[in-house]
C-alpha positions in Angstrom: -2.6 -2.8 24.1 -1.7 -4.4 27.4 -2.3 -8.0 26.6 0.4 -10.1 28.2 1.5 -7.3 30.4 -1.0 -7.2 33.3 1.4 -5.6 35.8 2.0 -2.6 33.5 -1.8 -2.3 32.9 -2.5 -2.0 36.7 0.3 0.6 37.1 -1.3 2.6 34.4 -4.7 2.2 36.0 -3.3 3.5 39.3 -1.6 6.4 37.5 -5.0 7.3 36.0 -6.4 7.7 39.5 -3.7 10.3 40.5 -3.6 14.0 39.9 -1.0 13.5 37.1 -3.9 12.8 34.7 -6.4 15.6 34.5 -8.3 14.2 31.6 -11.4 12.2 32.4 -10.9 10.4 29.2 -7.4 9.1 30.0 -8.6 7.8 33.3 -11.4 6.0 31.4 -9.0 4.6 28.8 -6.6 3.1 31.3 -9.5 1.7 33.4 -10.9 0.0 30.3 -7.5 -1.4 29.4 -7.1 -2.9 32.9 -10.5 -4.5 32.7 -9.6 -6.0 29.4 -6.5 -7.5 30.7 -7.7 -8.7 34.0 -11.3 -9.8 33.3 -10.7 -13.5 33.7 -8.5 -13.0 36.8 -10.6 -10.5 38.8 -13.1 -11.6 41.5 -16.7 -10.7 41.1 -16.3 -8.0 43.8 -13.4 -6.4 42.0 -15.2 -6.4 38.6 -18.3 -4.9 40.3 -16.0 -2.1 41.7 -14.5 -1.4 38.3 -18.0 -1.5 36.7 -19.2 1.1 39.2 -16.3 3.4 38.5 -16.8 3.0 34.8 -20.5 3.7 35.1 -19.7 7.1 36.7 -17.2 8.0 34.0 -19.5 7.2 31.0 -21.7 10.3 31.2 -18.5 12.5 31.2 -17.2 10.6 28.3 -20.4 11.2 26.4 -20.0 14.9 27.1 -16.4 14.9 25.8 -17.6 13.6 22.5 -18.9 17.0 21.7 -15.5 18.7 22.1 -13.3 19.2 19.1 -10.1 17.8 20.6 -11.7 14.6 21.4 -11.3 13.6 17.8 -7.5 13.7 18.2 -7.6 10.3 19.9 -10.8 9.1 18.6 -9.8 5.7 17.4 -7.8 4.6 20.4 -10.6 5.8 22.7 -13.3 4.1 20.8 -11.5 0.8 20.8 -10.9 0.9 24.6 -14.4 2.1 25.3 -16.1 -0.7 23.5 -13.8 -3.3 24.8 -14.8 -2.2 28.3 -18.5 -2.1 27.3 -18.2 -5.6 25.8 -16.7 -6.9 29.1 -19.4 -5.2 31.1 -22.1 -6.7 28.9 -20.5 -10.1 29.4 -20.5 -9.5 33.1 -24.2 -8.5 33.0 -25.0 -11.8 31.4 -23.2 -13.6 34.2 -24.8 -11.7 37.1 -24.0 -8.0 37.1 -26.9 -5.7 37.9 -25.6 -2.8 35.9 -27.5 -2.1 32.7 -26.0 0.4 30.3 -29.0 2.3 29.1 -27.1 5.5 28.8 -24.7 4.3 26.1 -25.2 4.3 22.3 -26.2 0.7 21.7 -25.6 0.9 17.9 -22.1 2.2 18.4 -21.5 -0.4 21.1 -22.6 -3.3 18.9 -20.6 -2.1 16.0 -17.4 -1.7 17.9 -18.0 -5.0 19.8 -18.0 -6.7 16.4 -14.7 -5.1 15.7 -13.2 -6.3 19.0 -13.8 -9.9 17.9 -11.6 -9.6 14.9 -9.0 -11.8 16.5 -11.6 -14.7 16.6 -12.3 -14.4 12.9 -9.0 -13.3 11.5 -9.3 -15.2 8.3 -12.8 -16.0 7.0 -11.5 -17.7 3.9 -9.4 -20.2 5.8 -12.2 -21.2 8.2 -13.6 -24.7 7.7 -16.9 -23.3 6.5 -19.0 -20.2 6.6 -21.3 -21.9 9.1 -18.5 -22.0 11.6 -18.0 -18.2 11.2 -21.7 -17.6 11.6 -21.7 -19.6 14.8 -18.9 -17.5 16.2 -20.8 -14.4 15.4 -24.0 -15.8 16.9 -22.1 -16.6 20.1 -21.1 -13.0 20.3 -24.5 -11.6 19.6 -26.0 -13.8 22.3 -24.0 -11.9 25.0 -24.5 -8.4 23.7 -27.0 -6.0 25.2 -29.6 -5.2 22.6 -32.6 -2.9 22.5 -35.9 -4.2 23.8 -37.2 -4.5 20.3 -35.1 -6.7 18.2 -34.1 -5.1 14.9 -36.0 -6.3 11.9 -34.1 -8.5 9.4 -31.0 -10.5 9.9 -29.3 -9.2 13.1 -25.8 -10.3 11.9 -26.2 -8.4 8.7 -27.4 -5.4 10.6 -24.4 -5.5 13.0 -21.8 -5.6 10.2 -23.6 -2.8 8.4 -23.7 -0.7 11.5 -20.0 -1.5 12.1 -19.1 -0.3 8.6 -21.3 2.7 8.9 -19.6 3.6 12.2 -16.2 3.5 10.5 -17.5 5.5 7.6 -18.4 8.3 10.0 -14.7 8.7 10.9 -14.2 9.8 7.3 -17.5 11.7 6.8 -16.9 14.0 9.8 -13.3 14.8 8.8 -11.8 13.1 11.9 -9.2 11.3 9.8 -6.6 14.1 9.4 -6.4 14.3 13.3 -5.4 10.6 13.6 -1.8 9.5 13.2 -1.1 7.4 10.2 -1.0 4.1 12.0 -4.4 4.7 13.6 -5.9 5.8 10.2 -4.7 2.6 8.6 -6.2 0.6 11.5 -9.6 2.2 10.8 -9.1 1.3 7.1 -8.1 -2.3 7.9 -11.3 -2.7 10.0 -13.4 -1.2 7.3 -11.9 -3.6 4.7 -12.7 -6.4 7.0 -16.3 -5.3 7.4 -16.6 -5.1 3.7 -15.4 -8.6 3.3 -17.8 -9.9 6.1 -20.7 -8.0 4.6 -20.2 -10.0 1.4 -21.7 -13.0 3.3 -25.1 -11.4 2.7 -26.7 -11.4 -0.7 -29.1 -8.6 0.3 -26.4 -6.0 0.2 -26.9 -3.9 -2.9 -24.1 -3.1 -5.3 -24.3 0.7 -4.8 -24.0 0.3 -1.0 -21.0 -2.0 -1.3 -19.4 0.4 -3.8 -19.9 3.2 -1.3 -18.0 1.2 1.4 -15.2 0.2 -1.1 -14.7 3.8 -2.3 -14.6 5.1 1.3 -12.0 2.4 2.3 -9.9 3.2 -0.8 -9.9 6.9 -0.1 -9.2 6.5 3.6 -6.1 4.4 2.8 -4.9 6.8 0.1 -5.3 9.7 2.5 -3.2 7.9 5.1 -0.4 7.6 2.5 -0.8 11.2 1.3 -1.0 13.1 4.6 2.7 12.8 5.6 3.8 14.5 2.4 1.0 17.1 2.6 1.9 17.9 6.3 5.6 18.0 5.6 5.0 20.4 2.7 2.7 22.5 4.9 5.5 22.8 7.5 8.0 23.8 4.9 5.8 26.5 3.5 4.7 27.8 6.9 7.4 29.8 8.6 7.4 31.6 11.9 8.5 35.1 12.7 12.1 34.1 13.2 12.3 32.6 9.7 12.6 29.1 11.0 10.6 26.1 9.9 7.7 25.5 12.3 7.5 22.3 14.2 3.9 21.6 13.2 1.5 23.0 10.6 -1.5 24.9 12.0 -4.8 23.0 12.0 -7.0 24.4 9.2 -10.7 23.6 9.9 -11.6 24.5 6.3 -8.9 22.2 5.0 -10.1 19.4 7.3 -13.5 19.6 5.7 -11.9 19.2 2.3 -10.3 16.0 3.6 -13.6 14.4 4.5 -14.5 11.3 2.5 -17.4 12.9 0.6 -15.3 15.8 -0.5 -12.4 13.5 -1.4 -14.6 11.3 -3.4 -15.9 14.2 -5.6 -12.4 15.5 -6.4 -10.8 12.0 -6.7 -12.9 10.6 -9.5 -12.9 14.0 -11.3 -9.1 13.9 -11.3 -9.1 10.2 -12.3 -11.2 10.8 -15.4 -9.6 14.1 -16.3 -5.9 13.4 -15.6 -5.1 9.6 -15.9 -4.1 8.7 -19.5 -6.4 6.1 -21.1 -3.6 3.6 -21.5 -2.5 3.7 -17.9 -3.7 1.7 -14.9 -3.2 2.2 -11.2 -2.8 -0.9 -8.9 -2.5 -0.6 -5.1 -1.1 -3.6 -3.2 -1.6 -3.8 0.6 -1.2 -6.4 3.3 -4.1 -7.0 5.7 -2.7 -7.5 9.2 -6.1 -8.9 10.3 -6.5 -11.7 7.7 -3.0 -12.0 6.4 -4.3 -11.6 2.8 -3.0 -9.3 0.1 -5.6 -6.7 -1.0 -5.1 -5.6 -4.6 -7.1 -2.8 -6.0 -7.2 -1.5 -9.6 -8.2 1.8 -11.1 -8.2 3.0 -14.7 -9.7 6.0 -16.5 -13.1 4.2 -16.9 -13.4 3.3 -13.2 -16.3 4.6 -11.1 -15.2 2.3 -8.2 -11.9 0.5 -7.4 -12.0 -3.2 -8.3 -10.7 -5.0 -5.2 -9.4 -8.5 -4.9 -8.8 -10.3 -1.6 -5.9 -12.7 -2.3 -4.8 -15.3 0.4 -1.0 -15.4 0.3 -0.6 -19.2 0.1 -3.9 -19.9 -1.7 -2.6 -22.5 -4.2 -0.6 -25.0 -2.1 -1.8 -24.3 1.4 1.6 -24.8 3.0 0.8 -22.3 5.7 3.2 -19.8 4.2 2.5 -16.2 5.1 3.4 -12.8 3.6 5.2 -11.9 6.8 7.3 -15.1 6.3 7.9 -14.1 2.7 9.1 -10.6 3.7 11.4 -12.1 6.4 13.0 -14.3 3.8 13.3 -11.4 1.3 14.9 -9.2 3.9 17.3 -12.0 4.8 18.4 -12.3 1.1 18.9 -8.5 0.9 20.8 -8.4 4.2 23.1 -11.2 3.1 23.7 -9.4 -0.2 24.4 -6.1 1.4 26.9 -7.7 3.8 28.7 -9.4 0.9 29.4 -6.0 -0.8 30.8 -4.4 2.3 34.5 -3.4 2.3 35.3 -5.7 5.3 34.2 -8.6 3.1 35.6 -7.6 -0.4 38.9 -6.4 1.1 39.7 -10.0 2.1 39.4 -11.4 -1.4 43.0 -12.1 -2.5 43.2 -15.4 -4.3 41.4 -17.0 -7.2 39.6 -19.3 -4.8 38.5 -16.3 -2.7 37.0 -14.7 -5.8 35.3 -17.9 -6.9 33.7 -18.4 -3.4 32.5 -14.8 -3.4 30.9 -15.1 -6.8 29.4 -18.4 -5.9 27.7 -16.8 -2.9 26.5 -13.9 -5.0 25.0 -16.2 -7.7 23.3 -18.3 -4.9 21.7 -15.1 -3.5 20.6 -14.1 -7.0 19.0 -17.5 -7.4 17.3 -17.2 -4.0 15.8 -13.9 -4.9 14.6 -15.1 -8.2 13.0 -18.2 -6.6 11.3 -16.0 -4.0 9.7 -13.8 -6.7 8.6 -16.9 -8.7 7.0 -18.3 -5.5 5.1 -15.1 -5.0 4.0 -15.2 -8.6 3.0 -18.8 -8.7 1.4 -19.4 -5.3 -0.2 -16.0 -4.7 -0.8 -14.1 -8.0 -1.3 -17.2 -10.3 -4.0 -16.5 -12.8 -4.9 -13.2 -11.2 -2.1 -11.4 -13.2 -4.7 -9.6 -15.3 -5.3 -7.1 -12.5 -1.9 -5.6 -13.4 -2.8 -5.2 -17.1 -2.9 -1.8 -18.7 -4.4 -3.1 -22.0 -8.1 -2.4 -22.7 -10.8 -3.5 -25.1 -13.9 -1.9 -26.5 -16.8 -1.7 -24.1 -18.9 -3.7 -26.5 -16.5 -6.6 -26.6 -16.2 -6.5 -22.8 -20.0 -6.5 -22.3 -20.4 -9.5 -24.7 -17.7 -11.4 -22.9 -19.3 -10.6 -19.5 -22.7 -12.0 -20.6 -21.2 -15.2 -22.0 -19.0 -15.7 -18.9 -21.9 -15.3 -16.5 -24.0 -17.7 -18.6 -21.2 -20.4 -18.3 -21.1 -20.0 -14.5 -24.9 -20.0 -14.0 -25.2 -23.1 -16.2 -22.9 -24.9 -13.7 -25.0 -23.7 -10.7 -27.8 -25.9 -9.4 -29.5 -23.0 -7.6 -32.6 -21.5 -9.2 -31.6 -17.9 -8.9 -28.9 -16.5 -11.2 -26.0 -14.5 -10.1 -23.5 -12.1 -11.7 -19.7 -12.3 -11.3 -18.1 -9.2 -9.9 -16.6 -7.1 -12.7 -13.1 -7.4 -11.1 -13.4 -11.1 -11.7 -14.7 -10.7 -15.2 -11.6 -8.5 -15.9 -9.3 -11.3 -14.8 -11.0 -13.8 -17.1 -11.0 -11.3 -20.0 -7.3 -10.8 -19.7 -6.5 -14.5 -19.4 -8.7 -15.4 -22.5 -7.5 -12.6 -24.7 -4.0 -11.6 -23.7 -2.2 -14.9 -23.0 -1.2 -16.4 -26.3 0.6 -19.6 -25.2 -2.2 -22.2 -24.8 -0.8 -24.1 -21.9 -0.2 -20.8 -19.9 -3.7 -19.6 -20.9 -5.4 -22.9 -19.8 -3.5 -22.9 -16.5 -4.5 -19.3 -15.8 -8.2 -20.0 -16.5 -8.1 -23.1 -14.3 -6.6 -21.1 -11.5 -9.1 -18.3 -11.9 -12.0 -20.8 -12.0 -10.8 -22.3 -8.7 -10.3 -18.9 -7.1 -13.8 -17.7 -8.2 -15.5 -20.9 -7.0 -13.8 -20.4 -3.6 -14.8 -16.8 -3.4 -18.4 -17.6 -4.3 -18.6 -20.4 -1.7 -17.1 -18.1 0.9 -19.0 -14.9 0.1 -22.5 -15.8 -1.0 -22.9 -19.4 0.4 -23.1 -21.1 -3.0 -21.9 -24.5 -2.2 -23.0 -26.4 -5.3 -20.8 -25.2 -8.2 -20.1 -28.4 -10.0 -17.7 -29.7 -12.6 -15.1 -27.0 -12.6 -13.2 -28.7 -15.4 -16.2 -28.2 -17.7 -16.3 -24.5 -16.7 -12.6 -24.2 -17.6 -13.1 -25.9 -21.0 -16.0 -23.7 -22.0 -14.1 -20.5 -21.0 -11.0 -21.6 -22.8 -13.0 -22.0 -26.0 -14.6 -18.6 -25.8 -14.2 -16.3 -28.8 -11.3 -13.9 -28.4 -11.7 -10.2 -28.5 -9.3 -7.7 -30.0 -7.3 -6.0 -27.3 -6.3 -2.3 -27.9 -2.6 -2.1 -27.2 -0.5 1.1 -27.5 3.1 2.0 -27.0 2.3 4.4 -24.2 0.8 1.8 -21.9 2.0 2.3 -18.3 1.3 0.8 -14.9 1.5 2.8 -11.7 2.1 0.7 -8.5 1.1 2.1 -5.1 2.5 -0.4 -2.6 1.3 -0.3 1.0 3.8 0.1 3.8 4.6 -3.6 4.1 4.7 -4.1 0.3 7.2 -1.4 -0.5 10.1 -3.7 0.2 9.2 -6.1 -2.6 10.7 -5.6 -6.1 7.3 -6.2 -7.9 8.7 -4.8 -11.1 11.0 -7.8 -11.6 8.2 -10.5 -11.5 8.1 -12.1 -14.9 4.8 -10.6 -16.0 5.9 -7.1 -15.1 9.6 -7.3 -15.9 9.1 -6.3 -19.6 6.5 -3.7 -18.8 6.5 0.1 -18.3 6.1 0.3 -14.5 6.7 3.0 -11.9 5.6 3.6 -8.3 3.9 6.5 -6.5 3.5 6.9 -2.7 -0.3 7.5 -3.2 -2.9 8.0 -6.0 -3.5 11.6 -4.8 0.2 12.4 -5.3 0.0 10.8 -8.7 -2.8 13.2 -9.6 -0.9 16.2 -8.3 2.1 15.3 -10.5 -0.1 14.6 -13.5 -1.8 18.0 -13.0 1.6 19.7 -13.5 3.1 17.5 -16.2 0.4 15.7 -18.2 0.6 18.0 -21.2 4.4 17.8 -21.3 5.6 14.4 -20.2 9.2 15.2 -21.2 12.4 16.3 -19.5 15.6 18.0 -20.5 16.7 19.1 -23.9 20.4 18.7 -24.9 22.0 22.1 -24.8 19.5 23.8 -22.5 21.9 24.0 -19.6 19.5 21.9 -17.6 21.6 18.7 -16.7 23.5 18.6 -13.4 25.7 15.7 -12.4 27.7 14.6 -9.4 30.1 11.6 -10.0 32.2 9.8 -7.4 32.1 12.6 -4.8 33.9 10.4 -2.2 36.8 9.8 -4.7 36.9 6.1 -4.1 34.9 4.9 -7.2 37.7 5.5 -9.7 36.4 3.1 -12.3 32.9 4.6 -12.1 34.3 8.1 -12.6 36.4 6.9 -15.6 33.4 5.4 -17.2 30.9 8.2 -16.8 32.8 11.5 -16.6 33.6 11.4 -20.4 30.1 10.4 -21.2 28.5 13.2 -19.2 31.0 15.8 -20.3 30.1 15.2 -24.0 26.4 16.0 -23.4 25.7 19.6 -24.6 24.8 21.9 -21.7 25.7 19.4 -18.9 27.6 20.6 -15.9 28.7 19.1 -12.6 31.6 17.7 -10.5 33.5 14.5 -10.5 35.9 13.2 -7.9 35.3 16.0 -5.4 32.7 16.7 -2.7 30.3 19.4 -3.9 29.6 22.4 -1.6 26.1 22.0 -0.2 25.1 25.6 -1.1 26.3 25.1 -4.7 24.5 21.8 -5.1 21.2 23.1 -3.6 21.2 26.2 -5.8 21.9 24.3 -9.0 19.5 21.5 -8.2 16.5 23.9 -8.3 17.8 25.4 -11.6 18.1 22.1 -13.4 15.6 19.8 -14.9 17.7 16.6 -14.8 20.0 15.5 -12.0 22.3 12.4 -12.2 24.1 11.2 -9.1 26.7 8.4 -9.3 28.2 7.8 -5.8 27.4 6.1 -2.5 23.9 6.1 -1.2 21.4 8.7 -2.5 23.7 11.7 -2.0 21.9 12.7 1.3 25.3 13.1 2.9 26.0 16.1 0.7 22.7 17.9 0.9 20.4 18.0 3.9 16.7 17.7 3.8 16.3 21.0 5.7 18.4 22.7 3.0 16.2 21.4 0.2 13.0 22.3 2.1 14.2 25.8 2.8 15.3 26.4 -0.8 11.9 25.1 -2.1 10.1 27.5 0.2 12.2 30.5 -0.7 12.3 30.0 -4.5 8.9 28.3 -4.9 10.5 25.8 -7.3 10.5 22.0 -7.5 13.3 19.4 -7.7 14.1 18.0 -11.1 13.8 14.5 -12.5 16.6 12.6 -10.7 18.7 9.5 -11.2 20.2 8.4 -7.8 22.3 5.4 -8.8 24.0 4.7 -5.5 23.6 1.7 -3.2 20.3 1.6 -1.3 19.4 5.1 -2.5 15.8 4.5 -1.7 16.0 1.7 0.9 13.1 1.6 3.3 13.5 1.7 7.0 10.7 0.4 9.3 9.4 2.5 12.2 6.7 0.4 13.8 3.3 1.9 13.3 4.7 4.8 11.4 5.3 4.7 7.7 8.6 3.4 6.5 11.1 6.1 5.7 13.1 6.4 2.5 15.3 9.0 0.8 12.6 9.5 -1.9 10.4 11.2 0.7 12.1 14.5 0.5 12.2 14.4 -3.3 8.4 14.0 -3.6 7.8 16.7 -0.9 9.9 19.0 -3.1 7.9 18.1 -6.2 10.1 15.9 -8.3 8.2 14.4 -11.3 10.4 11.2 -11.3 13.3 9.8 -9.3 15.1 6.5 -10.1 16.7 4.7 -7.2 18.0 1.4 -5.8 16.1 -0.6 -3.2 19.3 -2.2 -1.8 23.1 -2.3 -2.1 24.5 -3.4 -5.5 28.1 -3.8 -6.8 29.5 -0.8 -8.6 30.4 -2.7 -11.8 26.9 -4.1 -12.4 25.2 -0.8 -11.6 27.6 1.0 -13.9 26.6 -1.5 -16.7 22.9 -0.8 -15.9 23.4 3.0 -15.9 25.3 3.1 -19.2 22.6 0.9 -20.8 19.9 3.1 -19.3 21.5 6.4 -20.6 21.8 4.8 -24.1 18.3 3.3 -24.2 16.8 6.6 -23.0 18.7 8.5 -25.6 20.8 10.6 -23.4 24.2 9.1 -24.2 25.5 8.7 -27.8 22.9 8.7 -30.6 20.3 6.8 -28.6 18.9 3.4 -29.6 15.9 3.3 -31.9 12.8 5.2 -31.2 12.7 7.6 -28.1 11.7 5.7 -25.0 10.3 6.7 -21.6 12.6 6.3 -18.6 10.5 3.3 -17.5 10.9 1.6 -20.9 14.6 2.3 -20.9 14.9 0.5 -17.6 13.4 -2.8 -19.0 16.4 -3.8 -21.2 18.9 -2.4 -18.8 17.9 -4.8 -16.0 19.0 -7.8 -18.1 22.3 -6.2 -18.9 23.4 -6.9 -15.3 25.4 -10.0 -14.6 23.2 -10.7 -11.6 19.8 -10.1 -13.2 17.8 -10.2 -10.0 20.2 -9.4 -7.1 21.4 -6.3 -9.0 19.0 -5.9 -11.9 15.9 -5.9 -9.6 17.2 -3.2 -7.3 16.6 -0.2 -9.6 13.0 1.1 -9.5 11.3 4.3 -10.8 9.1 6.5 -8.6 7.0 9.0 -10.5 6.1 9.6 -14.1 7.5 7.7 -17.2 9.1 10.8 -18.8 10.8 11.0 -22.2 13.7 13.2 -23.3 12.7 16.2 -25.4 
């Protein structure tokens, strides 16, 4: 918090001593922060003075724990409290006379383990597990412990207690009172504890599953709450008929958002609502380790299957996901700049046009190379986690038995082990889905190397031998019959840092039916409303609304689309003129399909407050929407807060699906994409072939663009893969 800013920390400490701060807790927090920053700089006398002040505050802090409002800042306070206790413990070892009998030792030890996360930021990249254990041992040596040493492995106990402490945040319904960034911090620490606990073979599968489920639900709640809270504010009006600033705190609702209650409803919804041919994959970035965390759920799941994937795991070039994002954002920024009027207005000659197109094609190649790098160096043979195909349970069990036998045959240890089902899933996909032999062998070889590394890191198996023989035996395994259907679909739930990546345009997803959702809970909410009727709009039912070229400067776009839309029975809208906000708002909620072809996402013509007010008054939801303008869902970063995007208001207002563009694109290419989309979907003309979902219609339309990545990768679908009636 104050690292590298010692002067500011001392100012805050002094402020905490004045009458400006009435809260004992705030005084304690700033005191703890100052000790953290200055520990190595303070003299023994100064440390002793701080220790004495801290000792006097601790009993009052313990009393505050019983008060409801203490939970509002629970995470920040707990972090500071334990950092201070850790420093005091260190000082005690070096000569301090203060012994902290009054504090909760279990909580202290657990949180002290968390405070060392900077020392063990990436277990998988450490030279060996032994080095990690030594670091933990060095920490344990300076911690105050109870007079009777706990039975069993102390390190194991500490990590277990750490995870249990974090679990209590969720069990006691504290989470809804934390801001999103803090909630995700708790989740990141719990994820890290789960990974560290996997060092120990004594941890039972049910207990690990409990931690994994809690972590998954905690993260999903963090992604869901902003939408829930915004909707609560919309629906809750004060006496002056204005939207209230904050929703009232509902104790009963808080209890519903505790992890145990969420778990009961979550898996009930998963099994009842998610179609059998669908899969849900969440992709997150761990700020502590730098790894990608990929989780998978399908209708059969009783626990998320989680993979920890080092970003640069195959070539070890010290590349990072942060570096990848910076390069991606650089490409997008250069692309956006090249489409601005101040650039295009200076193109006069043939040479100017050639230079502009050369720059655009170079950007297209850079974006394609970036996605290929991510696919090759990070995903590699793990692409089965994104599969929505399934097999019979009998075939899968037989495959699992044979696969475990192959691995145990290559293990010199006497005791057998079982591969995690998430890993078995990956091998099953590689063996049965990949038809090209070279690609199949490469994927199995990569999976084998990944699995061996994970085993060595997690359960201290250091004697897996002859990986080539393992690969050969797995490659020759008898194939099972996959059950593939036309309605397979993949839902992606990217974490905050991962929302900027056009995952849908990676080669193994580009031809698949894919859409995004902000959270799994919001997916269930949408499925609850639409599962029995995954369709939208019927020609002639007066339900299609369009706005084309409202700024009157996209003349060619208007010429291409106005005749097409006018010929659709029951369609109505405006072209070449700015729609009145009242007219647009009223007609939006009466429509079941809205098409916007203009600049941005149309937010300049309809305010969020107007949409929220109309939703509250009419108790209706926004329709399926195509927002075909530049950057119509571009994400903007806001530090610890979630990135903002135009799609936020559409999901708050209950749209089942909204198609948007992640960045700026040229009007000609997006017009080509849009015309292809309307034809593939069956809305324009007589349609093409069998009826397709909106997600399927997007697949072919991407490749219709001249710049297949720079423009073709920008359109993405949020929501459900709906068909036309």
